[in-house]
C-alpha positions in Angstrom: 103.2 110.1 244.4 103.7 111.4 241.1 101.2 113.4 239.0 102.0 109.9 236.5 101.5 108.3 238.9 97.6 109.4 239.4 94.9 107.1 237.8 92.2 108.5 235.8 90.4 107.4 238.8 92.1 108.5 242.1 91.6 112.0 240.0 87.8 111.9 239.7 87.3 111.2 242.9 89.8 113.9 244.3 88.5 116.7 242.2 84.8 116.3 242.0 55.2 148.8 233.1 52.7 147.0 235.0 53.9 148.7 238.2 57.2 149.7 240.1 58.2 147.7 242.8 57.3 150.5 245.1 53.5 149.9 243.9 53.1 146.2 245.0 54.2 146.5 248.5 56.9 144.2 247.8 59.6 144.2 251.3 62.8 144.7 251.0 64.8 142.9 253.8 68.3 141.8 253.0 69.3 138.8 254.4 70.3 134.8 253.9 67.1 132.5 253.0 65.8 130.2 255.6 64.9 126.5 254.4 60.9 126.5 252.9 60.1 123.3 254.1 56.8 122.2 253.2 55.1 125.3 253.4 54.3 126.8 249.5 57.0 128.3 247.5 57.1 132.3 246.7 59.1 132.3 243.3 59.5 135.6 241.5 60.3 135.7 237.6 62.9 137.9 236.4 62.9 137.9 233.1 60.3 136.3 231.0 61.2 136.6 227.0 60.5 133.4 225.5 62.8 131.1 226.9 61.1 132.6 230.9 57.8 132.2 229.8 58.7 128.2 228.8 60.8 127.8 232.1 57.4 129.1 233.9 55.3 126.7 231.9 57.3 123.8 233.4 57.3 125.6 237.1 53.7 126.6 237.2 53.4 122.4 236.6 55.0 122.1 240.3 52.6 122.0 243.2 52.9 123.6 246.3 54.0 126.8 244.1 53.4 130.2 243.6 54.4 132.6 241.0 54.0 136.2 243.1 56.2 138.3 241.3 57.3 138.7 237.8 60.2 141.1 236.7 61.1 142.5 233.2 62.2 145.8 231.5 60.6 145.0 228.8 56.5 146.5 229.6 55.1 143.5 226.5 57.1 140.3 228.6 56.5 141.2 231.6 52.5 141.8 230.8 52.7 138.5 229.3 54.3 136.6 231.6 51.9 137.8 234.2 48.8 137.3 231.9 50.3 133.8 231.9 50.3 133.1 235.6 46.8 134.4 236.1 45.7 132.2 233.0 47.0 129.7 234.6 46.3 130.0 238.6 43.7 132.8 238.6 45.6 134.8 240.8 47.7 137.7 239.1 51.5 138.1 240.7 53.3 141.5 241.3 54.8 143.4 238.0 58.3 145.2 238.6 59.3 146.9 235.8 61.0 150.4 234.7 65.3 150.3 234.9 67.8 147.9 234.4 68.3 147.3 238.1 64.9 146.8 239.2 65.2 143.5 239.4 67.6 144.3 243.0 63.8 145.2 244.9 62.9 141.3 243.9 66.4 139.6 245.5 65.9 142.2 248.0 62.3 140.7 249.0 61.7 139.2 252.3 58.2 137.3 251.0 60.3 136.1 247.6 61.8 132.4 248.7 64.1 132.3 245.2 64.1 133.1 241.4 64.4 132.3 238.4 66.4 134.8 236.2 66.5 134.2 232.4 67.6 137.5 231.5 70.0 137.6 228.0 73.7 136.4 228.7 75.3 139.5 228.9 73.5 140.4 232.4 73.5 136.7 233.9 76.8 136.8 236.0 75.9 140.5 237.5 72.7 139.0 238.6 73.7 135.8 239.9 76.3 137.7 242.5 73.6 140.1 243.2 71.6 137.0 244.2 74.5 135.4 246.2 74.8 139.0 247.9 71.2 139.0 248.6 71.4 135.5 250.2 68.2 134.6 247.7 68.2 131.4 245.9 67.9 131.4 242.1 68.5 129.2 238.6 69.6 130.9 236.6 69.4 130.3 232.7 72.6 128.9 230.8 75.4 130.3 230.5 76.9 131.9 234.0 79.3 134.0 231.8 80.4 134.8 228.9 83.3 137.1 230.0 86.4 135.1 231.8 86.7 138.2 234.3 82.8 137.5 235.2 84.3 133.8 235.9 86.5 135.7 238.2 83.9 137.7 240.1 81.4 135.4 240.6 83.9 132.3 242.1 85.3 135.0 244.7 81.2 135.8 246.3 80.4 132.5 245.6 83.1 131.6 248.2 81.7 133.7 250.6 77.6 133.1 250.1 78.4 129.2 249.7 75.3 128.0 251.9 72.9 130.2 249.5 71.6 127.9 246.6 72.1 128.3 242.9 71.8 125.8 239.8 72.8 126.9 236.5 70.1 125.9 233.8 72.1 123.0 231.8 68.9 121.4 232.2 70.7 117.6 230.8 71.9 117.1 233.9 68.7 116.9 235.2 68.6 113.1 233.4 69.6 110.7 236.0 70.5 107.9 233.3 73.1 110.2 232.3 74.2 110.6 235.3 74.5 107.3 235.9 76.8 105.9 232.6 78.7 109.1 233.3 79.9 107.7 237.0 79.9 104.1 235.1 82.5 106.0 232.6 84.5 108.0 235.7 85.1 104.1 237.6 86.2 103.1 234.2 83.8 101.4 232.1 84.9 102.0 229.4 88.6 102.4 230.2 91.3 105.3 229.2 89.3 108.0 227.5 90.8 108.8 223.9 88.3 110.8 221.5 85.7 112.5 221.8 83.1 113.6 218.7 80.9 116.0 219.6 78.8 117.9 216.7 75.2 120.0 216.7 74.1 120.8 213.5 71.1 124.2 213.3 69.1 125.4 209.9 69.8 128.6 209.5 70.1 131.1 211.4 67.2 133.1 212.1 67.4 135.0 215.3 67.0 138.7 216.0 68.0 140.8 218.9 70.9 140.8 221.6 71.2 137.3 220.0 72.7 138.7 216.9 75.3 140.4 219.0 78.8 138.3 219.6 79.3 141.2 222.9 75.4 140.5 224.1 75.3 136.7 224.0 78.6 135.4 224.2 78.4 133.9 220.4 77.2 130.8 219.8 80.1 129.1 221.6 78.3 130.1 225.0 74.6 131.3 224.4 73.6 128.0 222.9 77.2 125.3 223.2 77.5 125.2 227.1 75.1 122.3 226.9 77.3 120.1 225.0 80.1 121.6 227.4 78.5 121.2 230.5 78.3 117.3 229.1 82.6 117.4 228.7 83.0 119.0 232.0 80.5 116.5 233.5 82.4 113.2 232.7 86.7 115.1 232.8 85.9 117.0 235.2 89.1 118.8 233.7 89.3 122.1 231.8 91.1 121.5 228.5 94.5 122.5 228.4 94.2 124.1 225.1 92.2 124.8 222.1 92.4 125.5 218.1 89.1 125.8 216.2 88.3 127.7 213.0 85.0 129.2 212.1 83.3 132.0 209.8 81.1 135.0 210.8 79.5 137.0 208.8 77.3 134.5 206.1 74.2 135.3 207.9 73.9 139.2 207.2 72.9 141.3 210.1 75.0 139.5 212.9 78.3 139.2 214.3 78.0 135.9 215.9 79.7 132.8 214.6 77.7 131.0 211.6 80.3 127.5 212.1 83.6 126.7 213.8 85.4 123.4 214.6 87.6 122.6 217.6 89.7 120.5 218.5 90.5 120.3 223.1 93.5 118.7 224.2 93.5 117.4 227.8 96.3 117.5 230.5 97.0 114.5 232.8 95.7 111.8 233.7 93.1 112.8 230.5 96.5 113.7 228.5 95.4 111.2 225.8 91.7 112.4 225.4 91.3 115.5 222.4 87.5 116.1 222.2 86.4 117.5 218.6 84.1 120.4 218.5 81.9 121.7 215.3 78.5 124.1 215.8 76.5 125.1 212.8 73.7 126.9 211.9 74.0 126.6 208.2 71.9 123.9 207.6 69.6 123.3 204.4 65.8 123.4 205.7 64.8 119.7 206.1 68.7 118.8 206.1 68.8 119.3 209.6 72.1 117.0 211.0 70.9 116.5 214.9 73.8 116.3 216.9 76.1 113.9 218.7 78.0 113.5 221.4 80.2 110.8 221.7 83.5 109.5 223.6 85.7 106.8 222.3 87.4 104.9 225.4 89.8 101.8 225.1 87.3 99.3 226.2 84.3 101.3 224.5 82.3 104.3 223.9 79.6 106.3 225.8 76.4 108.2 224.0 76.1 111.0 226.4 73.1 111.9 225.0 71.4 108.3 225.2 73.1 107.4 228.4 74.1 104.1 226.8 78.4 102.6 226.7 79.0 100.0 224.0 81.6 97.6 225.1 84.5 96.7 223.2 84.0 92.7 224.1 81.1 91.2 226.1 82.6 90.7 229.8 82.1 87.5 231.3 79.0 88.7 233.6 76.8 91.4 232.7 75.7 92.8 229.1 78.0 94.4 226.0 75.5 97.6 225.9 75.4 99.0 229.4 71.9 101.8 229.7 72.2 104.2 233.2 70.2 103.7 234.9 67.1 106.0 236.4 64.6 108.7 235.1 65.1 111.1 232.3 65.6 114.6 232.9 64.8 117.7 231.3 63.6 121.3 232.1 61.2 120.4 234.6 62.9 117.6 236.5 66.2 120.5 236.8 63.5 123.1 238.3 62.4 120.4 240.7 65.7 119.5 241.8 65.9 123.3 242.5 63.3 123.7 244.8 63.9 120.8 246.8 66.9 122.1 247.1 65.5 125.8 248.1 62.9 123.9 250.3 65.8 121.7 252.1 68.4 124.5 252.3 71.0 122.4 250.6 72.9 124.2 248.1 75.0 120.6 247.7 72.6 119.0 245.8 71.3 121.0 242.9 72.1 119.1 239.6 74.4 121.5 237.8 76.3 124.7 240.2 79.1 127.2 240.2 81.1 124.1 238.9 79.3 123.3 236.2 78.9 126.9 235.1 82.8 127.4 235.1 83.4 124.3 233.8 81.2 124.5 230.7 82.1 128.5 230.6 86.2 128.0 230.6 85.3 125.8 227.2 83.4 128.1 225.2 85.7 130.8 226.2 88.6 128.7 224.8 86.7 128.1 221.6 85.7 131.6 221.2 88.7 133.2 221.4 91.2 130.8 219.3 87.9 131.3 216.9 88.8 135.2 217.0 92.2 135.2 217.2 92.9 132.5 214.5 95.5 130.5 216.5 95.3 127.7 219.2 95.0 129.5 222.7 95.4 127.6 226.2 93.9 127.7 229.4 96.1 130.4 231.0 95.7 132.5 227.8 91.6 132.3 228.1 91.5 133.4 231.1 93.5 136.2 231.4 91.5 138.0 229.1 89.5 141.4 231.4 87.1 141.9 228.7 83.7 143.1 230.5 80.6 142.7 228.9 78.0 145.3 228.1 76.1 146.1 231.7 75.2 149.7 232.5 76.3 151.4 235.1 74.3 150.9 238.4 
């Protein structure tokens, strides 16, 4: 069968300072984690800044689970993480701080069943690779990577450690109704896919620290927009073949991140008719926030991916013209629940968002960033050939 004869449906089916570690009794032993079963799950948190403590709040709502270790290079964040757990559970977890690579003691601790990693973006791939090599199940905040070089590195390591449970923190993937409607779209519900209309309009950028540095955050098309890009990947199961994007930086003082940008993504066979438009801003006027929208229009109808709802152009002989995805909603709490269940069962293939989602969403962000930086259209091949590395200090 020639590429021109491959149907979209067939393609989808086949593509598919609180104390150093030495002072708190961590027992180090490298090896692959075994399924935990029904015993209490012992969880460590690496990174307990704002996002890390938010994720931990959701984790602590789960039953039969104990946060046993907190790790952070910031004494303030480390203490806040320990305080949060103690206030909630009455038991203070061990603390691991010190040099930037102190987290490796946690990854090698045989008394830790799994870890949740919520560190600055430029550390993500390095830590995720270390977790894989230690056989330690991990829930890692998005984005998975901020450079094409990292994508290649982590994919190679993953091939050698396929049995390790890894979940990327694109938590919109925990919405079962969304999963159901996307499956229907892949099965032809709205026909051939034509026009993707995505946008996120944020208020004035007031972030600080590493968020303001493109080299460390990956810029907003990676630090934030990978949520949207994960939806794009989820539906298409394809990388775009080309990207043309324009944007502006330097508008908001004290940062080199992009203040706003618009991108056109084009796809190849069997989705050669699909073009996705995406606009992302951090310059909205107060009280005039334009929100977000994630819609794809096809030959038979459209789908709102956030609402998990499709609208058909014509009412079918049987059934409804508006179809809502079946299944419960889900966010970070449910996403963590899926991860914990996979750790208990030893089922890395059942995570909501694994390495495929991490790669798929990151590639789109990298293509857009390169096009904005170079002020020209770029191809997938050009983006993947980029050899830049994140500023992780030498171990």
